[in-house]
PyMOL commands that place a pseudoatom at each C-alpha (Angstrom):
pseudoatom trace, name=CA, resn=MET, resi=1, chain=A, elem=C, hetatm=0, pos=[7.627, 21.551, 37.834]
pseudoatom trace, name=CA, resn=ARG, resi=2, chain=A, elem=C, hetatm=0, pos=[8.480, 21.571, 34.127]
pseudoatom trace, name=CA, resn=GLN, resi=3, chain=A, elem=C, hetatm=0, pos=[7.627, 17.875, 33.802]
pseudoatom trace, name=CA, resn=ALA, resi=4, chain=A, elem=C, hetatm=0, pos=[4.265, 18.410, 35.467]
pseudoatom trace, name=CA, resn=ASP, resi=5, chain=A, elem=C, hetatm=0, pos=[3.521, 21.330, 33.141]
pseudoatom trace, name=CA, resn=ALA, resi=6, chain=A, elem=C, hetatm=0, pos=[4.500, 19.272, 30.093]
pseudoatom trace, name=CA, resn=ARG, resi=7, chain=A, elem=C, hetatm=0, pos=[2.336, 16.341, 31.261]
pseudoatom trace, name=CA, resn=ALA, resi=8, chain=A, elem=C, hetatm=0, pos=[-0.627, 18.680, 31.853]
pseudoatom trace, name=CA, resn=GLY, resi=9, chain=A, elem=C, hetatm=0, pos=[-0.142, 20.205, 28.409]
pseudoatom trace, name=CA, resn=ARG, resi=10, chain=A, elem=C, hetatm=0, pos=[-0.168, 16.750, 26.765]
pseudoatom trace, name=CA, resn=TRP, resi=11, chain=A, elem=C, hetatm=0, pos=[-3.301, 15.811, 28.718]
pseudoatom trace, name=CA, resn=VAL, resi=12, chain=A, elem=C, hetatm=0, pos=[-5.117, 18.960, 27.543]
pseudoatom trace, name=CA, resn=HIS, resi=13, chain=A, elem=C, hetatm=0, pos=[-3.928, 18.396, 23.965]
pseudoatom trace, name=CA, resn=GLY, resi=14, chain=A, elem=C, hetatm=0, pos=[-5.246, 14.805, 24.105]
pseudoatom trace, name=CA, resn=ALA, resi=15, chain=A, elem=C, hetatm=0, pos=[-8.539, 15.914, 25.629]
pseudoatom trace, name=CA, resn=VAL, resi=16, chain=A, elem=C, hetatm=0, pos=[-9.080, 18.287, 22.717]
pseudoatom trace, name=CA, resn=GLY, resi=17, chain=A, elem=C, hetatm=0, pos=[-8.681, 15.368, 20.301]
pseudoatom trace, name=CA, resn=GLU, resi=18, chain=A, elem=C, hetatm=0, pos=[-11.044, 13.174, 22.330]
pseudoatom trace, name=CA, resn=ALA, resi=19, chain=A, elem=C, hetatm=0, pos=[-13.707, 15.892, 22.330]
pseudoatom trace, name=CA, resn=ALA, resi=20, chain=A, elem=C, hetatm=0, pos=[-13.334, 16.291, 18.555]
pseudoatom trace, name=CA, resn=THR, resi=21, chain=A, elem=C, hetatm=0, pos=[-13.733, 12.537, 18.073]
pseudoatom trace, name=CA, resn=ALA, resi=22, chain=A, elem=C, hetatm=0, pos=[-16.825, 12.559, 20.298]
pseudoatom trace, name=CA, resn=ARG, resi=23, chain=A, elem=C, hetatm=0, pos=[-18.324, 15.261, 18.072]
pseudoatom trace, name=CA, resn=LEU, resi=24, chain=A, elem=C, hetatm=0, pos=[-17.627, 13.171, 14.960]
pseudoatom trace, name=CA, resn=LEU, resi=25, chain=A, elem=C, hetatm=0, pos=[-19.147, 10.065, 16.534]
pseudoatom trace, name=CA, resn=ARG, resi=26, chain=A, elem=C, hetatm=0, pos=[-22.388, 11.911, 17.315]
pseudoatom trace, name=CA, resn=ARG, resi=27, chain=A, elem=C, hetatm=0, pos=[-23.224, 11.429, 13.644]
pseudoatom trace, name=CA, resn=LEU, resi=28, chain=A, elem=C, hetatm=0, pos=[-23.442, 7.668, 14.298]
pseudoatom trace, name=CA, resn=ASP, resi=29, chain=A, elem=C, hetatm=0, pos=[-24.838, 7.538, 17.829]
pseudoatom trace, name=CA, resn=GLY, resi=30, chain=A, elem=C, hetatm=0, pos=[-28.412, 6.245, 17.948]
pseudoatom trace, name=CA, resn=ARG, resi=31, chain=A, elem=C, hetatm=0, pos=[-29.168, 8.149, 21.155]
pseudoatom trace, name=CA, resn=TRP, resi=32, chain=A, elem=C, hetatm=0, pos=[-29.545, 11.319, 19.074]
pseudoatom trace, name=CA, resn=TRP, resi=33, chain=A, elem=C, hetatm=0, pos=[-33.025, 11.550, 17.559]
pseudoatom trace, name=CA, resn=TRP, resi=34, chain=A, elem=C, hetatm=0, pos=[-31.812, 13.498, 14.534]
pseudoatom trace, name=CA, resn=VAL, resi=35, chain=A, elem=C, hetatm=0, pos=[-29.334, 10.715, 13.707]
pseudoatom trace, name=CA, resn=ARG, resi=36, chain=A, elem=C, hetatm=0, pos=[-32.123, 8.133, 13.692]
pseudoatom trace, name=CA, resn=ARG, resi=37, chain=A, elem=C, hetatm=0, pos=[-34.346, 10.372, 11.596]
pseudoatom trace, name=CA, resn=VAL, resi=38, chain=A, elem=C, hetatm=0, pos=[-31.780, 11.473, 9.034]
pseudoatom trace, name=CA, resn=LEU, resi=39, chain=A, elem=C, hetatm=0, pos=[-29.719, 8.319, 8.590]
pseudoatom trace, name=CA, resn=ARG, resi=40, chain=A, elem=C, hetatm=0, pos=[-32.480, 5.682, 8.680]
pseudoatom trace, name=CA, resn=ARG, resi=41, chain=A, elem=C, hetatm=0, pos=[-29.806, 3.004, 8.738]
pseudoatom trace, name=CA, resn=PRO, resi=42, chain=A, elem=C, hetatm=0, pos=[-27.967, 0.958, 11.334]
pseudoatom trace, name=CA, resn=ILE, resi=43, chain=A, elem=C, hetatm=0, pos=[-26.722, 3.113, 14.161]
pseudoatom trace, name=CA, resn=TRP, resi=44, chain=A, elem=C, hetatm=0, pos=[-23.835, 2.588, 16.577]
pseudoatom trace, name=CA, resn=ARG, resi=45, chain=A, elem=C, hetatm=0, pos=[-24.175, 3.140, 20.317]
pseudoatom trace, name=CA, resn=VAL, resi=46, chain=A, elem=C, hetatm=0, pos=[-21.274, 5.190, 21.640]
pseudoatom trace, name=CA, resn=ARG, resi=47, chain=A, elem=C, hetatm=0, pos=[-19.762, 5.542, 25.109]
pseudoatom trace, name=CA, resn=HIS, resi=48, chain=A, elem=C, hetatm=0, pos=[-16.884, 7.838, 26.074]
pseudoatom trace, name=CA, resn=ASP, resi=49, chain=A, elem=C, hetatm=0, pos=[-14.056, 7.864, 28.639]
pseudoatom trace, name=CA, resn=LEU, resi=50, chain=A, elem=C, hetatm=0, pos=[-14.480, 4.470, 30.286]
pseudoatom trace, name=CA, resn=ARG, resi=51, chain=A, elem=C, hetatm=0, pos=[-12.357, 2.134, 32.355]
pseudoatom trace, name=CA, resn=LEU, resi=52, chain=A, elem=C, hetatm=0, pos=[-12.338, -1.459, 33.476]
pseudoatom trace, name=CA, resn=ALA, resi=53, chain=A, elem=C, hetatm=0, pos=[-12.505, -2.101, 37.203]
pseudoatom trace, name=CA, resn=GLY, resi=54, chain=A, elem=C, hetatm=0, pos=[-9.031, -2.488, 38.640]
pseudoatom trace, name=CA, resn=ARG, resi=55, chain=A, elem=C, hetatm=0, pos=[-7.309, -1.082, 35.564]
pseudoatom trace, name=CA, resn=ARG, resi=56, chain=A, elem=C, hetatm=0, pos=[-5.460, 2.224, 35.369]
pseudoatom trace, name=CA, resn=PHE, resi=57, chain=A, elem=C, hetatm=0, pos=[-6.005, 2.984, 31.683]
pseudoatom trace, name=CA, resn=ASN, resi=58, chain=A, elem=C, hetatm=0, pos=[-9.054, 4.648, 30.221]
pseudoatom trace, name=CA, resn=VAL, resi=59, chain=A, elem=C, hetatm=0, pos=[-10.747, 3.771, 26.965]
pseudoatom trace, name=CA, resn=ASP, resi=60, chain=A, elem=C, hetatm=0, pos=[-11.468, 6.953, 25.030]
pseudoatom trace, name=CA, resn=HIS, resi=61, chain=A, elem=C, hetatm=0, pos=[-14.501, 5.613, 23.153]
pseudoatom trace, name=CA, resn=ILE, resi=62, chain=A, elem=C, hetatm=0, pos=[-16.444, 2.342, 22.943]
pseudoatom trace, name=CA, resn=LEU, resi=63, chain=A, elem=C, hetatm=0, pos=[-18.808, 1.731, 20.039]
pseudoatom trace, name=CA, resn=VAL, resi=64, chain=A, elem=C, hetatm=0, pos=[-21.395, -1.055, 20.050]
pseudoatom trace, name=CA, resn=SER, resi=65, chain=A, elem=C, hetatm=0, pos=[-22.354, -2.223, 16.576]
pseudoatom trace, name=CA, resn=PRO, resi=66, chain=A, elem=C, hetatm=0, pos=[-25.983, -2.077, 15.407]
pseudoatom trace, name=CA, resn=CYS, resi=67, chain=A, elem=C, hetatm=0, pos=[-25.952, -5.853, 14.945]
pseudoatom trace, name=CA, resn=GLY, resi=68, chain=A, elem=C, hetatm=0, pos=[-24.998, -6.385, 18.592]
pseudoatom trace, name=CA, resn=THR, resi=69, chain=A, elem=C, hetatm=0, pos=[-22.098, -8.724, 17.867]
pseudoatom trace, name=CA, resn=ALA, resi=70, chain=A, elem=C, hetatm=0, pos=[-19.099, -6.371, 17.864]
pseudoatom trace, name=CA, resn=VAL, resi=71, chain=A, elem=C, hetatm=0, pos=[-17.494, -3.603, 19.875]
pseudoatom trace, name=CA, resn=VAL, resi=72, chain=A, elem=C, hetatm=0, pos=[-14.915, -1.107, 18.652]
pseudoatom trace, name=CA, resn=VAL, resi=73, chain=A, elem=C, hetatm=0, pos=[-12.344, 0.133, 21.156]
pseudoatom trace, name=CA, resn=LEU, resi=74, chain=A, elem=C, hetatm=0, pos=[-11.355, 3.516, 19.778]
pseudoatom trace, name=CA, resn=ASP, resi=75, chain=A, elem=C, hetatm=0, pos=[-8.403, 5.537, 20.990]
pseudoatom trace, name=CA, resn=THR, resi=76, chain=A, elem=C, hetatm=0, pos=[-7.884, 9.152, 19.923]
pseudoatom trace, name=CA, resn=LYS, resi=77, chain=A, elem=C, hetatm=0, pos=[-4.526, 10.732, 19.211]
pseudoatom trace, name=CA, resn=ASN, resi=78, chain=A, elem=C, hetatm=0, pos=[-3.877, 14.389, 18.454]
pseudoatom trace, name=CA, resn=TRP, resi=79, chain=A, elem=C, hetatm=0, pos=[-0.560, 14.331, 16.585]
pseudoatom trace, name=CA, resn=HIS, resi=80, chain=A, elem=C, hetatm=0, pos=[1.557, 17.037, 14.940]
pseudoatom trace, name=CA, resn=ARG, resi=81, chain=A, elem=C, hetatm=0, pos=[-0.288, 18.632, 12.007]
pseudoatom trace, name=CA, resn=GLY, resi=82, chain=A, elem=C, hetatm=0, pos=[2.875, 19.113, 9.945]
pseudoatom trace, name=CA, resn=ARG, resi=83, chain=A, elem=C, hetatm=0, pos=[4.039, 15.504, 10.128]
pseudoatom trace, name=CA, resn=PRO, resi=84, chain=A, elem=C, hetatm=0, pos=[2.363, 12.679, 8.181]
pseudoatom trace, name=CA, resn=THR, resi=85, chain=A, elem=C, hetatm=0, pos=[1.392, 9.435, 9.896]
pseudoatom trace, name=CA, resn=GLY, resi=86, chain=A, elem=C, hetatm=0, pos=[2.207, 6.197, 8.138]
pseudoatom trace, name=CA, resn=LEU, resi=87, chain=A, elem=C, hetatm=0, pos=[3.926, 2.843, 8.325]
pseudoatom trace, name=CA, resn=VAL, resi=88, chain=A, elem=C, hetatm=0, pos=[7.712, 2.837, 8.295]
pseudoatom trace, name=CA, resn=GLY, resi=89, chain=A, elem=C, hetatm=0, pos=[9.227, -0.619, 8.417]
pseudoatom trace, name=CA, resn=GLY, resi=90, chain=A, elem=C, hetatm=0, pos=[5.968, -2.035, 9.753]
pseudoatom trace, name=CA, resn=ARG, resi=91, chain=A, elem=C, hetatm=0, pos=[5.758, 0.516, 12.558]
pseudoatom trace, name=CA, resn=VAL, resi=92, chain=A, elem=C, hetatm=0, pos=[3.441, 3.501, 12.900]
pseudoatom trace, name=CA, resn=CYS, resi=93, chain=A, elem=C, hetatm=0, pos=[5.310, 6.785, 12.786]
pseudoatom trace, name=CA, resn=CYS, resi=94, chain=A, elem=C, hetatm=0, pos=[4.255, 10.409, 12.898]
pseudoatom trace, name=CA, resn=GLY, resi=95, chain=A, elem=C, hetatm=0, pos=[6.937, 12.069, 10.844]
pseudoatom trace, name=CA, resn=ALA, resi=96, chain=A, elem=C, hetatm=0, pos=[10.235, 10.703, 12.160]
pseudoatom trace, name=CA, resn=GLU, resi=97, chain=A, elem=C, hetatm=0, pos=[8.751, 9.812, 15.582]
pseudoatom trace, name=CA, resn=ASP, resi=98, chain=A, elem=C, hetatm=0, pos=[7.951, 6.160, 16.219]
pseudoatom trace, name=CA, resn=ARG, resi=99, chain=A, elem=C, hetatm=0, pos=[4.442, 5.981, 17.745]
pseudoatom trace, name=CA, resn=HIS, resi=100, chain=A, elem=C, hetatm=0, pos=[3.958, 2.241, 17.393]
pseudoatom trace, name=CA, resn=ASP, resi=101, chain=A, elem=C, hetatm=0, pos=[3.877, 1.705, 21.163]
pseudoatom trace, name=CA, resn=GLN, resi=102, chain=A, elem=C, hetatm=0, pos=[0.652, 3.742, 21.266]
pseudoatom trace, name=CA, resn=VAL, resi=103, chain=A, elem=C, hetatm=0, pos=[-0.908, 1.499, 18.611]
pseudoatom trace, name=CA, resn=VAL, resi=104, chain=A, elem=C, hetatm=0, pos=[0.118, -1.594, 20.578]
pseudoatom trace, name=CA, resn=LYS, resi=105, chain=A, elem=C, hetatm=0, pos=[-1.558, -0.097, 23.672]
pseudoatom trace, name=CA, resn=VAL, resi=106, chain=A, elem=C, hetatm=0, pos=[-4.862, 0.227, 21.766]
pseudoatom trace, name=CA, resn=SER, resi=107, chain=A, elem=C, hetatm=0, pos=[-4.593, -3.448, 20.869]
pseudoatom trace, name=CA, resn=GLY, resi=108, chain=A, elem=C, hetatm=0, pos=[-4.017, -4.236, 24.543]
pseudoatom trace, name=CA, resn=TYR, resi=109, chain=A, elem=C, hetatm=0, pos=[-7.074, -2.213, 25.565]
pseudoatom trace, name=CA, resn=ALA, resi=110, chain=A, elem=C, hetatm=0, pos=[-9.157, -4.165, 23.046]
pseudoatom trace, name=CA, resn=GLN, resi=111, chain=A, elem=C, hetatm=0, pos=[-7.819, -7.474, 24.360]
pseudoatom trace, name=CA, resn=ALA, resi=112, chain=A, elem=C, hetatm=0, pos=[-8.673, -6.471, 27.947]
pseudoatom trace, name=CA, resn=VAL, resi=113, chain=A, elem=C, hetatm=0, pos=[-12.206, -5.489, 26.886]
pseudoatom trace, name=CA, resn=GLY, resi=114, chain=A, elem=C, hetatm=0, pos=[-12.536, -8.771, 24.998]
pseudoatom trace, name=CA, resn=LYS, resi=115, chain=A, elem=C, hetatm=0, pos=[-11.752, -10.719, 28.167]
pseudoatom trace, name=CA, resn=VAL, resi=116, chain=A, elem=C, hetatm=0, pos=[-14.686, -9.150, 30.012]
pseudoatom trace, name=CA, resn=LEU, resi=117, chain=A, elem=C, hetatm=0, pos=[-17.028, -9.491, 27.006]
pseudoatom trace, name=CA, resn=PRO, resi=118, chain=A, elem=C, hetatm=0, pos=[-16.586, -13.145, 25.965]
pseudoatom trace, name=CA, resn=GLY, resi=119, chain=A, elem=C, hetatm=0, pos=[-18.212, -14.065, 22.680]
pseudoatom trace, name=CA, resn=VAL, resi=120, chain=A, elem=C, hetatm=0, pos=[-18.038, -10.502, 21.348]
pseudoatom trace, name=CA, resn=LEU, resi=121, chain=A, elem=C, hetatm=0, pos=[-15.803, -9.452, 18.474]
pseudoatom trace, name=CA, resn=VAL, resi=122, chain=A, elem=C, hetatm=0, pos=[-13.667, -6.569, 19.815]
pseudoatom trace, name=CA, resn=LEU, resi=123, chain=A, elem=C, hetatm=0, pos=[-11.849, -4.447, 17.269]
pseudoatom trace, name=CA, resn=PRO, resi=124, chain=A, elem=C, hetatm=0, pos=[-9.104, -1.889, 18.027]
pseudoatom trace, name=CA, resn=LEU, resi=125, chain=A, elem=C, hetatm=0, pos=[-9.136, 1.428, 16.185]
pseudoatom trace, name=CA, resn=LEU, resi=126, chain=A, elem=C, hetatm=0, pos=[-6.938, 4.488, 16.508]
pseudoatom trace, name=CA, resn=VAL, resi=127, chain=A, elem=C, hetatm=0, pos=[-8.101, 7.807, 15.039]
pseudoatom trace, name=CA, resn=VAL, resi=128, chain=A, elem=C, hetatm=0, pos=[-5.533, 10.529, 14.423]
pseudoatom trace, name=CA, resn=HIS, resi=129, chain=A, elem=C, hetatm=0, pos=[-6.339, 14.240, 14.538]
pseudoatom trace, name=CA, resn=GLY, resi=130, chain=A, elem=C, hetatm=0, pos=[-3.945, 16.805, 13.103]
pseudoatom trace, name=CA, resn=SER, resi=131, chain=A, elem=C, hetatm=0, pos=[-1.432, 14.633, 11.323]
pseudoatom trace, name=CA, resn=PRO, resi=132, chain=A, elem=C, hetatm=0, pos=[-2.415, 13.540, 7.807]
pseudoatom trace, name=CA, resn=VAL, resi=133, chain=A, elem=C, hetatm=0, pos=[-2.787, 9.751, 7.739]
pseudoatom trace, name=CA, resn=ALA, resi=134, chain=A, elem=C, hetatm=0, pos=[-1.343, 7.888, 4.734]
pseudoatom trace, name=CA, resn=GLY, resi=135, chain=A, elem=C, hetatm=0, pos=[-4.170, 6.933, 2.392]
pseudoatom trace, name=CA, resn=GLY, resi=136, chain=A, elem=C, hetatm=0, pos=[-6.679, 8.230, 4.945]
pseudoatom trace, name=CA, resn=GLY, resi=137, chain=A, elem=C, hetatm=0, pos=[-6.201, 5.011, 6.894]
pseudoatom trace, name=CA, resn=PHE, resi=138, chain=A, elem=C, hetatm=0, pos=[-4.277, 1.758, 7.063]
pseudoatom trace, name=CA, resn=GLU, resi=139, chain=A, elem=C, hetatm=0, pos=[-3.920, -1.448, 9.040]
pseudoatom trace, name=CA, resn=ALA, resi=140, chain=A, elem=C, hetatm=0, pos=[-0.995, -1.484, 11.459]
pseudoatom trace, name=CA, resn=PRO, resi=141, chain=A, elem=C, hetatm=0, pos=[0.454, -4.860, 12.416]
pseudoatom trace, name=CA, resn=VAL, resi=142, chain=A, elem=C, hetatm=0, pos=[0.654, -5.590, 16.143]
pseudoatom trace, name=CA, resn=PRO, resi=143, chain=A, elem=C, hetatm=0, pos=[1.377, -8.824, 17.996]
pseudoatom trace, name=CA, resn=GLY, resi=144, chain=A, elem=C, hetatm=0, pos=[-1.677, -11.025, 17.528]
pseudoatom trace, name=CA, resn=GLY, resi=145, chain=A, elem=C, hetatm=0, pos=[-3.411, -8.969, 14.850]
pseudoatom trace, name=CA, resn=THR, resi=146, chain=A, elem=C, hetatm=0, pos=[-3.873, -5.486, 13.449]
pseudoatom trace, name=CA, resn=VAL, resi=147, chain=A, elem=C, hetatm=0, pos=[-5.118, -2.072, 14.526]
pseudoatom trace, name=CA, resn=TRP, resi=148, chain=A, elem=C, hetatm=0, pos=[-6.891, 0.211, 12.093]
pseudoatom trace, name=CA, resn=VAL, resi=149, chain=A, elem=C, hetatm=0, pos=[-5.355, 3.687, 12.041]
pseudoatom trace, name=CA, resn=LEU, resi=150, chain=A, elem=C, hetatm=0, pos=[-7.698, 6.255, 10.490]
pseudoatom trace, name=CA, resn=GLY, resi=151, chain=A, elem=C, hetatm=0, pos=[-7.645, 9.952, 9.824]
pseudoatom trace, name=CA, resn=THR, resi=152, chain=A, elem=C, hetatm=0, pos=[-10.702, 11.899, 10.929]
pseudoatom trace, name=CA, resn=GLU, resi=153, chain=A, elem=C, hetatm=0, pos=[-12.100, 12.197, 7.408]
pseudoatom trace, name=CA, resn=LEU, resi=154, chain=A, elem=C, hetatm=0, pos=[-12.574, 8.419, 7.137]
pseudoatom trace, name=CA, resn=LEU, resi=155, chain=A, elem=C, hetatm=0, pos=[-13.787, 7.693, 10.656]
pseudoatom trace, name=CA, resn=VAL, resi=156, chain=A, elem=C, hetatm=0, pos=[-17.533, 8.183, 10.183]
pseudoatom trace, name=CA, resn=PRO, resi=157, chain=A, elem=C, hetatm=0, pos=[-17.736, 6.803, 6.613]
pseudoatom trace, name=CA, resn=ARG, resi=158, chain=A, elem=C, hetatm=0, pos=[-15.823, 3.632, 7.572]
pseudoatom trace, name=CA, resn=LEU, resi=159, chain=A, elem=C, hetatm=0, pos=[-17.970, 2.968, 10.626]
pseudoatom trace, name=CA, resn=ALA, resi=160, chain=A, elem=C, hetatm=0, pos=[-21.180, 3.749, 8.744]
pseudoatom trace, name=CA, resn=SER, resi=161, chain=A, elem=C, hetatm=0, pos=[-20.280, 1.377, 5.921]
pseudoatom trace, name=CA, resn=ALA, resi=162, chain=A, elem=C, hetatm=0, pos=[-18.981, -1.358, 8.234]
pseudoatom trace, name=CA, resn=VAL, resi=163, chain=A, elem=C, hetatm=0, pos=[-22.477, -2.524, 9.115]
pseudoatom trace, name=CA, resn=ARG, resi=164, chain=A, elem=C, hetatm=0, pos=[-24.240, -2.246, 5.742]
pseudoatom trace, name=CA, resn=GLY, resi=165, chain=A, elem=C, hetatm=0, pos=[-27.797, -2.989, 6.800]
pseudoatom trace, name=CA, resn=ALA, resi=166, chain=A, elem=C, hetatm=0, pos=[-26.986, -5.477, 9.550]
pseudoatom trace, name=CA, resn=ARG, resi=167, chain=A, elem=C, hetatm=0, pos=[-29.157, -4.623, 12.489]
pseudoatom trace, name=CA, resn=ASP, resi=168, chain=A, elem=C, hetatm=0, pos=[-30.477, -6.427, 15.534]
pseudoatom trace, name=CA, resn=PRO, resi=169, chain=A, elem=C, hetatm=0, pos=[-31.746, -3.762, 17.967]
pseudoatom trace, name=CA, resn=ARG, resi=170, chain=A, elem=C, hetatm=0, pos=[-32.535, -6.289, 20.715]
pseudoatom trace, name=CA, resn=ARG, resi=171, chain=A, elem=C, hetatm=0, pos=[-29.113, -7.921, 20.613]
pseudoatom trace, name=CA, resn=ALA, resi=172, chain=A, elem=C, hetatm=0, pos=[-27.436, -4.490, 20.338]
pseudoatom trace, name=CA, resn=ALA, resi=173, chain=A, elem=C, hetatm=0, pos=[-29.343, -3.258, 23.426]
pseudoatom trace, name=CA, resn=GLN, resi=174, chain=A, elem=C, hetatm=0, pos=[-28.240, -6.370, 25.340]
pseudoatom trace, name=CA, resn=LEU, resi=175, chain=A, elem=C, hetatm=0, pos=[-24.626, -5.773, 24.357]
pseudoatom trace, name=CA, resn=VAL, resi=176, chain=A, elem=C, hetatm=0, pos=[-24.890, -2.132, 25.433]
pseudoatom trace, name=CA, resn=GLN, resi=177, chain=A, elem=C, hetatm=0, pos=[-26.061, -3.364, 28.865]
pseudoatom trace, name=CA, resn=ARG, resi=178, chain=A, elem=C, hetatm=0, pos=[-23.108, -5.768, 29.052]
pseudoatom trace, name=CA, resn=VAL, resi=179, chain=A, elem=C, hetatm=0, pos=[-20.690, -2.984, 28.108]
pseudoatom trace, name=CA, resn=ASP, resi=180, chain=A, elem=C, hetatm=0, pos=[-22.236, -0.631, 30.685]
pseudoatom trace, name=CA, resn=SER, resi=181, chain=A, elem=C, hetatm=0, pos=[-21.919, -3.305, 33.385]
pseudoatom trace, name=CA, resn=VAL, resi=182, chain=A, elem=C, hetatm=0, pos=[-18.171, -3.879, 32.903]
pseudoatom trace, name=CA, resn=LEU, resi=183, chain=A, elem=C, hetatm=0, pos=[-16.934, -0.498, 31.669]
pseudoatom trace, name=CA, resn=ARG, resi=184, chain=A, elem=C, hetatm=0, pos=[-17.657, 2.410, 33.966]
pseudoatom trace, name=CA, resn=PRO, resi=185, chain=A, elem=C, hetatm=0, pos=[-17.158, 6.129, 33.480]
pseudoatom trace, name=CA, resn=TYR, resi=186, chain=A, elem=C, hetatm=0, pos=[-13.508, 6.863, 34.167]
pseudoatom trace, name=CA, resn=THR, resi=187, chain=A, elem=C, hetatm=0, pos=[-14.357, 9.429, 36.837]
pseudoatom trace, name=CA, resn=GLU, resi=188, chain=A, elem=C, hetatm=0, pos=[-16.350, 6.914, 38.942]
pseudoatom trace, name=CA, resn=GLN, resi=189, chain=A, elem=C, hetatm=0, pos=[-14.670, 5.216, 41.855]
pseudoatom trace, name=CA, resn=PRO, resi=190, chain=A, elem=C, hetatm=0, pos=[-14.226, 1.403, 41.589]
for i in range(1, 190): cmd.bond("trace and resi %d" % i, "trace and resi %d" % (i + 1))
show_as sticks, trace
zoom trace
């Protein structure tokens, strides 16, 4: 019973972080009229809580770039507020706790998404709530590449600046359709 309670507590704690990330991402999501009106710049398309058919993991957030050539696979973590997150010996740690396995998982999610979206650049990103992130963000080495680890304060500015004027609404809309065809809401049955 204790294990089930602990697991449920971690799930709720994670869901709080995911909801906070979703609120932050609203500032970039082109489906919101006020974003289009206020920003007047390239806008990301955002999807939340998705899964690939036949896979057990969920992807917290998928972002389609305004240029229609890239997708960001974003995973949210809600780590201990009193412990800083940084690289220790090339591994991501929150305080003294090694959390690198969670960063590697995000890379794996991005690789799986890349397999079903050939020809699309798929980038892994992990955003950390609570724990202060060294320098606001850093690149974490993983087998086959890197994962960006960002604190919440840099999430929106980094994504907003990543596209600097590049925009192809037609290609972006096509990529959104591709994403929607292979990644389904996590609650839907396969």
